[in-house]
Backbone bond lengths (Angstrom), bond angles and torsions (degrees), N, CA, C in turn:
res aa  C-N    CA-C-N  psi(-1)  N-CA   C-N-CA  omega(-1)  CA-C   N-CA-C  phi
1 M - - - 1.401 - - 1.453 111.44 -
2 N 1.277 120.90 144.99 1.485 122.16 -175.55 1.503 111.07 -80.17
3 H 1.316 116.80 166.11 1.410 122.11 -177.34 1.417 116.47 -65.10
4 D 1.433 119.31 -35.57 1.420 125.14 -178.64 1.510 108.81 -65.63
5 R 1.318 115.89 -44.90 1.488 124.41 177.42 1.516 112.02 -59.04
6 A 1.253 111.12 -49.24 1.586 116.13 176.22 1.487 112.37 -57.06
7 A 1.362 116.22 -46.51 1.411 120.28 179.13 1.484 113.27 -62.75
8 Q 1.363 118.13 -34.41 1.378 121.74 179.16 1.589 111.52 -64.84
9 Y 1.397 112.74 -44.83 1.389 120.22 177.02 1.573 111.04 -56.15
10 E 1.351 114.63 -52.18 1.440 119.70 178.49 1.503 112.80 -52.08
11 Q 1.230 118.06 -45.30 1.456 124.88 178.91 1.555 110.83 -63.26
12 L 1.282 120.21 -45.51 1.440 127.18 169.91 1.558 108.72 -48.80
13 Y 1.301 114.24 -61.19 1.462 121.42 178.42 1.444 113.14 -42.68
14 R 1.390 114.22 -51.08 1.462 121.84 -172.93 1.582 110.82 -64.21
15 Y 1.436 112.45 -41.21 1.443 120.41 176.65 1.513 111.42 -56.00
16 E 1.433 112.45 -48.41 1.469 118.90 -172.84 1.448 110.59 -70.73
17 I 1.360 118.94 -33.03 1.555 116.81 177.82 1.505 109.76 -73.85
18 I 1.279 112.73 -43.86 1.508 115.16 -178.28 1.609 112.29 -59.72
19 A 1.416 114.53 -42.43 1.374 120.96 176.36 1.615 109.68 -58.33
20 A 1.282 111.25 -48.35 1.524 113.17 -174.32 1.676 112.36 -67.82
21 L 1.289 117.30 -33.06 1.408 121.34 173.36 1.508 113.69 -80.50
22 N 1.338 118.77 -22.29 1.492 115.97 166.76 1.448 111.57 -71.28
23 A 1.328 122.75 -28.61 1.471 122.39 178.21 1.477 107.48 -69.90
24 V 1.380 119.63 -39.80 1.442 117.36 173.33 1.484 116.10 -59.29
25 V 1.393 118.00 -50.93 1.427 121.87 175.45 1.419 113.75 -53.29
26 R 1.303 117.74 -41.15 1.546 120.23 -176.19 1.596 111.04 -73.68
27 A 1.259 110.58 -29.91 1.572 116.11 178.64 1.593 103.25 -68.17
28 C 1.315 116.81 -41.16 1.478 121.74 -176.50 1.512 109.30 -67.69
29 Q 1.347 114.91 -38.98 1.588 117.56 -179.48 1.432 106.44 -69.27
30 D 1.384 119.44 -46.74 1.372 120.53 179.38 1.560 116.96 -56.03
31 I 1.345 112.58 -44.73 1.504 115.52 174.36 1.450 111.15 -64.54
32 V 1.267 125.34 -41.99 1.355 126.46 177.70 1.617 107.99 -60.16
33 T 1.179 118.19 -45.38 1.559 121.09 -177.97 1.579 111.25 -67.38
34 E 1.308 112.80 -41.21 1.442 117.92 -177.92 1.530 119.58 -85.08
35 H 1.331 114.60 -22.26 1.410 115.47 -167.24 1.602 111.98 -135.76
36 S 1.324 116.26 19.94 1.409 116.54 -179.62 1.572 113.09 -137.96
37 H 1.171 112.58 166.51 1.572 116.71 174.23 1.507 103.48 -142.91
38 R 1.281 112.84 122.56 1.570 123.49 -177.77 1.513 112.48 47.24
39 G 1.404 118.45 41.36 1.317 123.51 178.28 1.563 119.80 83.56
40 F 1.257 114.27 5.07 1.547 120.88 176.63 1.453 107.58 -113.02
41 W 1.347 114.41 139.47 1.514 118.93 176.01 1.445 113.31 -65.97
42 T 1.308 113.65 131.71 1.483 119.06 173.08 1.383 111.63 -122.73
43 P 1.268 121.88 107.35 1.502 127.24 -179.07 1.511 110.80 -63.16
44 K 1.207 115.28 142.07 1.502 119.51 173.04 1.519 109.46 -52.94
45 P 1.378 113.16 143.06 1.477 109.22 177.33 1.475 119.79 -61.04
46 S 1.150 117.07 141.73 1.556 125.58 179.19 1.522 111.72 -92.42
47 T 1.295 112.44 167.90 1.562 108.11 170.72 1.344 121.29 -73.22
48 E 1.382 114.04 -16.32 1.478 127.67 175.59 1.511 110.14 -80.43
49 P 1.327 116.27 139.58 1.559 119.17 -178.91 1.543 103.71 -70.43
50 T 1.307 119.97 -38.33 1.629 118.80 -178.37 1.543 98.20 -124.14
51 P 1.389 115.28 106.65 1.503 118.71 176.02 1.558 114.12 -62.05
52 T 1.209 118.42 142.50 1.550 121.59 173.85 1.360 108.95 -73.33
53 H 1.357 113.12 168.63 1.443 118.93 177.13 1.663 107.35 -64.23
54 Q 1.320 120.42 -28.95 1.423 118.91 -178.96 1.568 109.40 -73.01
55 D 1.383 112.12 -40.62 1.483 112.77 172.63 1.519 115.15 -57.65
56 L 1.309 117.23 -37.11 1.516 117.04 177.15 1.487 112.64 -72.91
57 I 1.372 119.96 -34.23 1.365 121.05 173.30 1.515 114.28 -65.43
58 E 1.253 118.34 -37.30 1.545 122.44 176.31 1.439 108.39 -64.07
59 A 1.312 113.63 -46.43 1.445 119.21 -175.38 1.521 112.84 -65.33
60 A 1.348 112.49 -40.78 1.582 119.26 177.24 1.549 107.69 -58.39
61 R 1.346 117.14 -53.49 1.349 121.77 178.99 1.552 117.82 -59.60
62 R 1.422 118.19 -41.73 1.368 122.28 172.05 1.477 116.94 -63.97
63 D 1.396 119.16 -45.75 1.435 128.42 -167.40 1.533 109.13 -86.61
64 V 1.330 120.11 -36.43 1.501 123.82 -167.39 1.441 112.56 -125.31
65 L 1.434 120.39 -68.71 1.318 123.30 -158.01 1.653 110.38 -70.55
66 N 1.262 124.16 -34.94 1.394 126.19 -177.41 1.582 107.80 -67.52
67 R 1.374 110.34 -44.12 1.456 112.07 -179.12 1.493 115.44 -64.04
68 L 1.306 111.37 -44.13 1.399 117.57 -178.79 1.592 113.51 -64.95
69 Q 1.314 111.34 -42.22 1.567 113.94 172.20 1.384 115.96 -60.22
70 M 1.347 118.66 -30.61 1.542 119.34 -178.53 1.455 104.58 -74.61
71 V 1.387 124.75 -45.55 1.489 119.94 -172.34 1.551 110.55 -76.45
72 I 1.323 118.71 -26.98 1.409 120.78 176.49 1.619 107.31 -72.89
73 H 1.315 117.21 -38.46 1.424 117.34 175.80 1.506 113.41 -64.37
74 C 1.166 114.67 -42.13 1.501 118.71 173.49 1.465 114.36 -59.20
75 A 1.396 119.53 -43.90 1.405 122.74 178.83 1.490 108.86 -63.22
76 E 1.285 117.98 -45.02 1.490 125.03 -175.64 1.631 105.38 -63.18
77 T 1.215 114.26 -40.03 1.522 120.10 177.25 1.535 110.43 -59.08
78 V 1.284 116.46 -49.70 1.473 122.41 175.52 1.551 109.49 -51.16
79 A 1.380 114.14 -55.13 1.435 119.21 -177.09 1.422 112.99 -59.84
80 Y 1.383 121.66 -44.51 1.334 132.16 -179.98 1.699 109.82 -58.23
81 T 1.310 111.72 -45.09 1.470 118.17 -176.46 1.528 108.91 -71.19
82 I 1.360 118.41 -37.64 1.451 118.53 176.09 1.587 108.55 -65.44
83 E 1.285 117.89 -42.23 1.526 120.96 -177.70 1.569 104.14 -61.28
84 Q 1.313 120.77 -46.20 1.417 122.27 179.85 1.377 115.88 -59.08
85 D 1.381 115.57 -44.54 1.517 123.07 176.12 1.506 113.03 -57.66
86 R 1.448 110.58 -44.58 1.492 111.16 -177.42 1.464 106.71 -70.08
87 Q 1.233 131.67 -30.48 1.416 133.89 -175.40 1.612 107.00 -71.54
88 R 1.280 117.50 -35.68 1.451 121.80 178.81 1.577 111.51 -74.24
89 Q 1.340 120.15 -15.55 1.425 124.52 -174.08 1.523 105.11 -115.08
90 P 1.365 123.69 76.64 1.386 121.88 -176.31 1.602 114.66 -72.00
91 N 1.417 117.05 -11.17 1.329 120.81 176.13 1.521 118.62 -85.28
92 R 1.358 114.89 -4.94 1.413 120.07 -179.94 1.622 108.23 -83.08
93 P 1.290 114.37 130.96 1.468 117.48 173.97 1.531 109.22 -63.85
94 T 1.350 111.51 151.20 1.346 113.44 177.15 1.468 118.96 -84.67
95 E 1.317 114.93 -15.84 1.543 121.38 171.75 1.469 102.11 -166.16
């Protein structure tokens, strides 16, 4: 593989990783903006005056945990795919 092509792959990998991690950071920012006050999680008000532990667990999953798990899983998938691609191409220089 020529040097120009290898450099193009490396640049593509960088773009993919940066985009994936930017999605994680944006999700964190959105969650903080939408579901926190002064850095502390504030679940959306429930119909109950005092939410139960189960209400809080459901709110945590709905508002924070599921979203973070999804974007983190996507970022991990990008990293894994790039690593697998690099292993399949032994002729590519590492840097």
